[in-house]
N, C-alpha and C positions, 0 to 999 in steps of 0.2 A: 246279918247272919250269912255265912258262907254257904254257897250251893254245893251239893254233892253231885257231880256229873258222873254218869255211868254209860257204858256201852251195852245195850240190850242184846240178847241172843236173837238173831234174825235168820230166817231160812227162806230162800227163793225157790219156789216150786214151779216147774213147767208142766202144765196139763195140756190136753188136746185143744181145747177152745179158749184157754186163758192161762195166764201166769198168775201166781199168787205170792205175796210176801207175808210171812207169819213173823210176828214180833212179840217176844215175851215182855209183858209190862206188869208183872206181879207187884202189888202194892200201890198201883195207880187205879183210879176210877175213871169213868167216862168223862167226867167234868175236868179232869186233869190233862186230857189228851186232845190235841188239835192236829188234823190232817189237812194239808193244803196242796192243791195241784196248781202250778204256775208255769207259764212259758218262760224259758230262759234264753232262747234264741229261736230263729226260724226252724221249725220242725222238731225242736227238742223241748221237752217239758221236764219238770222235776216234781216228785212227790216229796213233800217235807213233813216230817212227823216231829212234833214237839210235845213234850210232857213235862209237867212240873208239879211237884208236891215238895216235901223236903229234898227229894232227889230230882235231877233234871236230865233231860236228854234232848238232842236234836239230831235226827237221822235224815239223810237225803238219798233219794234214788233217782237217777236220770232215766227218763222214759222217752224213747223215740216215737214220734207221732205216726210214722209210716207203718208201724207194726201193730199198734194197739188202737182200739176204739176208746179214746179218752173220755168221751161223753158217758160211757157206761161203767166207769170204775166204781166199785163198791167197797166200802170199808165197814167192818163189823168188829166191835169191841165186846168181848164176852169173857168172863172168868179170868181176867188178867192177861188176855191175849188179844192182840190186834191182828186182824186178817184183812189184807187188801187184795181184791181180785181185779185183775186188769184184763178184760176180754181182748182177744186177738181179732184182727180184721179178717 
């Protein structure tokens, strides 16, 4: 079966104490979605979002370690939307 890849609507929001990424994932449930933080080089990390049901996506965001508290990242999936909050240092 051939996968149907799509580009979700994403919005980066800058708030006073954190930045947030909102991603529209309507049609997916929490078991379909995987969010991973991994180091890609010294001082740089990547948030990788993968989702799969009949449709697939793989979205990546590079995150610099010197601006954010990476240990405090939070992800919330609710009502077809993924919200990732990245607290600032």
